[in-house]
C-alpha positions in Angstrom: 7.1 -58.6 39.0 6.2 -57.1 35.6 7.7 -58.7 32.6 8.4 -56.6 29.5 8.5 -58.3 26.1 11.7 -57.0 24.5 10.3 -57.4 21.0 7.2 -55.3 21.9 9.5 -52.7 23.5 11.6 -52.5 20.3 8.4 -52.1 18.3 7.1 -49.3 20.5 10.4 -47.5 20.2 10.4 -47.7 16.4 6.8 -46.4 16.3 7.7 -43.5 18.5 10.8 -42.8 16.4 8.7 -42.8 13.2 6.2 -40.5 14.8 8.9 -38.1 15.8 10.5 -38.2 12.3 7.3 -37.7 10.4 5.5 -35.2 12.7 7.3 -32.1 11.2 6.1 -33.1 7.7 2.5 -33.3 8.9 2.8 -29.9 10.6 4.1 -28.4 7.4 1.3 -29.9 5.4 -1.2 -28.4 7.8 0.2 -24.9 7.7 -2.3 -22.3 6.5 -1.5 -20.4 3.3 -0.8 -16.7 3.7 -3.6 -14.2 2.9 -2.8 -10.7 1.7 -4.7 -7.4 2.3 -3.5 -4.1 0.9 -5.3 -1.2 2.6 -4.7 2.4 1.5 -6.1 5.8 2.4 -6.4 8.7 -0.1 -4.4 11.9 0.7 -3.6 11.0 4.3 -0.4 12.8 5.4 2.5 11.1 7.2 1.5 12.9 10.4 -2.2 12.1 10.1 -2.2 9.2 12.6 -2.0 9.1 16.4 1.0 6.7 16.3 2.9 9.2 14.3 2.5 11.9 16.9 -0.8 13.6 16.0 -2.1 15.3 19.2 -5.8 15.6 18.3 -6.7 13.0 15.7 -8.1 9.7 17.1 -6.8 6.6 15.2 -6.8 3.9 17.9 -6.9 1.0 15.5 -4.1 2.2 13.3 -2.2 2.9 16.5 -2.9 -0.7 17.6 -1.7 -2.0 14.3 1.6 -0.1 14.7 1.9 -1.3 18.2 1.5 -4.9 17.2 3.4 -5.1 13.9 6.2 -3.5 11.8 6.0 0.3 11.7 7.9 1.8 8.7 9.3 5.3 9.5 10.4 5.9 5.9 7.7 4.4 3.8 7.1 6.1 0.4 4.3 6.2 -2.2 5.6 5.9 -5.7 4.1 9.2 -6.7 2.8 12.4 -5.1 -0.6 11.8 -6.7 -3.0 8.9 -6.5 -3.4 7.0 -9.8 0.3 6.4 -10.4 0.8 5.1 -6.9 -2.1 2.7 -7.2 -0.6 0.9 -10.2 2.7 0.6 -8.3 1.0 -1.4 -5.5 -0.2 -4.0 -8.0 2.8 -4.3 -10.3 6.0 -3.5 -8.3 6.9 -1.0 -10.9 7.3 2.8 -11.1 4.4 4.5 -12.9 6.7 5.9 -15.5 7.2 2.3 -16.7 3.5 1.6 -17.4 2.5 5.1 -18.5 0.2 6.4 -15.7 2.0 9.7 -15.4 -0.4 11.7 -13.2 -3.8 11.5 -11.6 -6.7 10.4 -13.8 -9.6 12.8 -14.6 -11.7 13.4 -11.5 -15.0 14.5 -13.0 -17.9 11.9 -12.9 -18.4 12.1 -16.7 -14.8 12.7 -17.8 -12.9 9.9 -19.4 -9.8 8.6 -17.7 -6.5 10.1 -19.0 -4.5 7.0 -18.2 -5.1 3.2 -18.2 -3.3 0.4 -16.5 -2.0 -1.5 -19.6 -3.4 -5.0 -20.0 0.2 -6.2 -20.5 1.2 -5.3 -17.0 1.3 -8.3 -14.6 -0.6 -7.6 -11.4 -0.6 -9.3 -8.0 -4.2 -10.2 -8.5 -3.4 -12.1 -11.7 -0.5 -14.0 -10.2 -2.4 -15.0 -7.1 -5.6 -15.8 -8.9 -3.6 -18.3 -10.9 -2.5 -19.9 -7.6 -6.0 -20.5 -6.3 -6.5 -17.3 -4.4 -9.8 -15.5 -4.3 -9.1 -11.9 -5.4 -11.1 -8.8 -4.6 -10.9 -5.0 -5.0 -13.0 -2.6 -2.9 -13.0 1.2 -3.0 -11.2 3.6 -5.3 -9.7 2.1 -8.4 -8.7 5.1 -10.5 -6.6 3.1 -13.0 -9.1 3.4 -15.9 -12.8 3.4 -16.5 -15.2 0.5 -16.2 -16.6 0.6 -19.7 -16.0 2.3 -23.1 -12.8 3.1 -24.9 -10.9 3.9 -21.7 -12.0 0.7 -20.0 -9.4 -0.9 -17.6 -11.5 -2.3 -14.8 -10.4 -4.5 -11.8 -11.8 -7.6 -13.6 -9.5 -6.9 -16.5 -6.5 -7.2 -14.1 -7.2 -10.4 -12.2 -9.9 -9.5 -9.6 -12.7 -12.0 -9.2 -14.9 -9.7 -7.0 -15.0 -5.9 -7.1 -17.0 -3.1 -5.6 -15.2 -0.1 -6.9 -15.3 3.5 -8.2 -13.3 4.7 -11.1 -12.6 8.0 -9.4 -13.3 10.0 -6.2 -16.6 10.2 -4.3 -17.7 12.1 -1.2 -16.7 10.3 2.0 -20.3 10.5 3.3 -23.4 9.4 1.5 -21.4 8.7 -1.7 -23.0 8.7 -5.1 -24.2 5.2 -5.9 -23.9 5.8 -9.6 -20.1 6.0 -9.2 -19.9 2.5 -7.9 -19.9 -0.8 -9.8 -20.3 -4.2 -8.3 -18.6 -6.8 -10.6 -19.4 -4.4 -13.5 -23.0 -3.9 -12.6 -24.6 -0.6 -11.5 -25.2 -0.3 -7.8 -28.7 0.6 -6.6 -28.8 3.6 -4.5 -28.9 5.5 -2.4 -25.8 4.7 -0.4 -26.1 6.1 3.1 -23.5 6.7 5.7 -19.7 6.7 5.9 -18.0 5.6 2.7 -15.3 3.7 4.5 -18.0 1.5 6.1 -19.8 1.1 2.8 -16.6 -0.3 1.3 -15.9 -2.5 4.3 -19.5 -3.8 4.1 -18.4 -5.5 0.8 -14.9 -6.5 1.7 -15.7 -8.4 4.9 -18.3 -10.7 3.2 -15.7 -11.5 0.5 -13.2 -12.4 3.2 -15.7 -14.5 5.1 -16.7 -16.4 2.0 -13.1 -17.2 1.1 -12.4 -18.5 4.7 -15.6 -20.6 4.6 -14.5 -22.1 1.3 -11.0 -22.7 2.8 -9.4 -20.6 0.1 -6.6 -18.1 0.6 -7.6 -14.5 -0.4 -6.0 -11.3 -1.7 -8.1 -8.2 -0.9 -7.3 -4.7 -2.0 -9.2 -2.1 0.1 -8.6 1.4 -1.1 -10.5 4.0 1.0 -11.5 7.4 -0.4 -10.8 9.1 2.9 -9.6 11.8 3.4 -9.8 12.9 -0.3 -12.0 15.9 -1.1 -14.9 16.2 -0.8 -14.2 15.2 2.8 -17.3 14.8 4.9 -18.0 13.1 8.3 -21.2 12.1 10.0 -22.2 14.1 13.1 -21.2 11.3 15.5 -17.7 11.5 14.2 -17.6 15.3 14.1 -18.7 15.4 17.7 -15.4 13.8 18.7 -13.7 17.1 17.8 -15.6 19.9 19.7 -14.5 23.5 19.5 -12.7 22.9 16.2 -13.2 24.5 12.7 -15.7 22.7 10.5 -13.1 21.5 8.0 -11.1 20.0 10.9 -14.2 18.3 12.3 -14.9 16.7 8.9 -11.3 15.8 8.1 -10.5 14.2 11.5 -14.0 12.8 11.8 -13.7 11.0 8.5 -10.3 9.6 9.3 -11.6 8.3 12.7 -14.5 6.7 10.8 -12.1 5.0 8.5 -10.0 3.9 11.4 -13.1 2.2 12.9 -13.3 0.1 9.8 -9.7 -0.8 10.1 -10.6 -2.0 13.6 -13.6 -3.9 12.3 -11.5 -5.7 9.7 -8.9 -6.6 12.3 -11.6 -8.0 14.6 -13.1 -10.0 11.8 -9.8 -11.6 11.0 -9.4 -12.6 14.6 -12.9 -14.0 14.7 -12.3 -16.1 11.6 -9.0 -17.3 13.0 -7.3 -15.7 10.0 -5.3 -12.9 11.6 -2.2 -14.9 12.2 -1.7 -15.9 8.6 -2.7 -12.6 7.0 -0.3 -9.9 5.8 -2.3 -6.8 6.6 -0.7 -3.7 5.1 -1.7 -0.1 5.5 -0.4 3.1 3.7 -1.6 6.2 1.9 -1.3 7.0 -1.8 0.4 10.4 -1.3 0.7 13.4 1.1 -2.1 15.7 2.2 -4.1 18.1 0.1 -3.7 21.9 0.3 -0.9 24.4 -0.1 -0.3 24.8 3.6 -1.4 23.1 6.8 -4.1 25.0 8.7 -7.7 24.9 9.7 -8.7 25.0 6.0 -6.3 22.1 5.2 -6.0 20.1 8.3 -3.9 17.3 6.8 -0.4 17.2 8.2 3.0 15.9 7.0 4.3 15.9 10.6 6.6 18.7 9.7 8.0 17.4 6.5 8.4 19.8 3.6 5.9 19.7 0.7 2.5 18.2 0.3 0.5 16.4 -2.3 1.9 16.9 -5.8 5.4 17.5 -4.5 8.4 15.2 -4.5 9.6 16.7 -1.3 9.2 14.3 1.7 5.7 15.6 2.6 4.4 14.7 -0.8 5.6 11.1 -0.9 6.5 9.9 2.7 3.4 8.3 4.0 2.1 6.1 6.9 3.3 2.5 6.5 2.4 -0.5 8.7 2.5 -4.2 8.3 0.7 -6.5 10.8 1.5 -10.2 10.3 1.5 -12.2 13.5 2.9 -15.4 11.9 6.1 -13.5 11.0 6.1 -10.5 13.3 5.6 -11.7 16.9 6.9 -8.5 18.5 6.4 -4.9 17.5 9.3 -3.2 15.7 10.1 0.0 13.9 12.3 0.4 10.8 14.0 3.3 9.3 14.8 1.4 6.1 13.5 3.1 2.9 10.4 1.1 1.7 7.8 1.8 -1.0 4.5 0.8 -2.4 6.5 -0.8 -5.2 7.8 -3.3 -2.7 4.5 -5.1 -2.3 4.8 -7.1 -5.4 8.2 -8.7 -4.9 7.6 -9.1 -1.1 4.3 -10.9 -1.5 5.7 -13.2 -4.1 8.7 -14.0 -2.0 6.5 -14.6 1.1 4.3 -17.1 -0.9 7.3 -18.8 -2.6 6.3 -17.7 -6.0 8.9 -16.9 -8.7 8.6 -13.8 -10.8 6.3 -14.5 -13.7 8.7 -12.5 -16.0 12.2 -12.3 -14.6 13.3 -10.2 -17.6 10.8 -7.4 -16.8 12.4 -4.7 -14.6 10.9 -4.1 -11.2 11.6 -1.1 -9.1 10.4 -2.7 -5.8 12.6 -5.0 -3.6 11.8 -8.0 -1.5 11.3 -6.8 2.1 11.0 -10.3 3.5 14.5 -10.3 5.2 13.5 -6.9 6.9 10.2 -8.4 8.0 12.1 -11.4 9.5 14.3 -9.0 11.5 17.5 -9.3 9.6 20.0 -6.5 9.2 18.6 -5.3 5.9 19.6 -2.6 3.4 17.5 -1.7 0.4 20.3 -2.4 -2.0 19.2 0.1 -4.7 18.2 3.7 -4.7 14.5 4.7 -4.8 13.7 7.0 -7.7 10.7 9.2 -8.4 9.3 11.2 -11.3 6.3 13.4 -11.5 6.0 15.5 -14.6 9.3 17.4 -15.0 10.4 16.8 -11.4 12.6 13.9 -10.4 14.1 12.7 -7.2 16.4 9.9 -6.0 16.9 8.6 -2.4 20.1 6.6 -1.8 20.6 5.9 1.9 20.6 9.1 3.8 20.8 11.4 0.8 18.1 12.7 -1.5 18.7 14.4 -4.9 16.1 16.7 -6.5 16.7 17.3 -10.2 15.0 18.2 -13.5 18.0 16.6 -15.3 18.5 19.9 -17.2 20.8 22.3 -15.5 23.0 20.5 -13.0 23.5 23.8 -11.2 19.9 23.7 -10.1 20.1 20.3 -8.5 19.4 20.1 -4.8 20.9 17.6 -2.4 19.7 16.9 1.1 20.9 14.7 4.0 17.6 13.2 5.2 19.1 11.8 8.4 20.3 15.2 9.6 17.8 17.3 7.7 14.5 15.4 7.2 12.7 18.7 6.4 15.0 19.3 3.4 16.1 22.8 4.3 19.8 22.7 3.7 20.9 22.2 0.1 24.3 20.3 0.1 24.8 20.2 -3.6 27.5 22.9 -3.5 29.3 21.2 -0.6 29.2 17.7 -2.0 29.4 18.1 -5.8 30.8 14.6 -6.4 28.0 13.0 -4.5 25.4 15.1 -6.3 26.9 14.2 -9.7 27.0 10.5 -8.8 23.3 10.5 -7.8 22.4 12.5 -10.9 24.1 9.9 -13.1 22.1 7.1 -11.3 18.9 9.1 -11.8 19.7 9.6 -15.5 20.2 5.9 -16.0 17.0 5.1 -14.2 15.1 7.5 -16.4 16.5 5.9 -19.6 15.3 2.5 -18.3 11.8 3.8 -17.6 11.6 5.5 -21.0 12.4 2.2 -22.6 9.7 0.5 -20.6 7.1 3.1 -21.5 8.1 2.6 -25.2 7.0 -1.0 -24.9 10.4 -2.8 -24.4 9.1 -4.9 -21.5 6.2 -6.2 -23.5 8.1 -7.4 -26.5 8.9 -11.1 -26.7 
């Protein structure tokens, strides 16, 4: 007969109870911090991806991202041109608040027209202050790297950068256009530009993981911005097509390969689960009309780059984050590049560094978690004299001059913006116009420096 000491039994019970009580705290303490990667293409149309219905273009890795994560069916760039959108990704604010009104000068020797003000608070600055390694790789286009128009990545919170101030060719890019941490890059640079960019981004990520530090990486490809060129091996994927189609689709497939390379690296490093991996484009496709000479597609949406119609600002949008998105989903909620800033801060439990400063982005964390989510505020746009406002299913186009020229569209019933409802719904058009006027007054105050005054 086995005798059990009751005092020992009670002790064992208490030990087991203590272990059960304290185990959750241990697990929480061991949770890995969330990494953040913002990927962005340059002039990729909403329809320029296999997962969005393209019948010819091969983008298996973007398709896999969309099949594994959260696919945004109504994701918007903040501007129909590149430089303004780029600033919105980092600040959570519309470009007409920080004064980048249009695309910066594109010539290799021309000075930038616009600079990201040093007073703006960027994601890189916030996360760097929280122990994150921060890196920028690819197209910057928010100022020059030296001289009187200097506004380089290192001026806005990035520890590591391998970047260009403006466009370069997507094959054998000019080494003189690149700077690595401010230093000139020895050339020549051979091969696909997306791979050249990823060749710098991946070692940065590996180093951060090795050091057991969370990381924030911004990877902004030049593809498929002009001059768009693809290597022969990628052009061969599109036989019997026009040359511009081969180069355009070939370069996008080459970029897609680097997306796949990044995803595989994150899995190899056991970092994929805890990394928010975002992908989008900075605006719609180049060219006046889709065709063999301008292969970029909006997927049937009206307008292209430089336009505030849907084709100019509705862009591919994907988030892959296995820790929070266990099952693939699609969302028709209106989302924007401006939403990165508040969403990332909320995900990391960081309060706004300046609650009084107006943000145009919203926190998408409830949407990511699968909650029944509504944006809660309209999404406004301005590019030169054109303005637009999306509020739910309706979109108003206006110059805020003659109300009789305003255009109102029901995007749910008419996503191609063909039927103007302003005459049929004058009260709704007037309401949205008033909202747009109030938003413009707010941005004008911001641009005049109101947000920087203490």
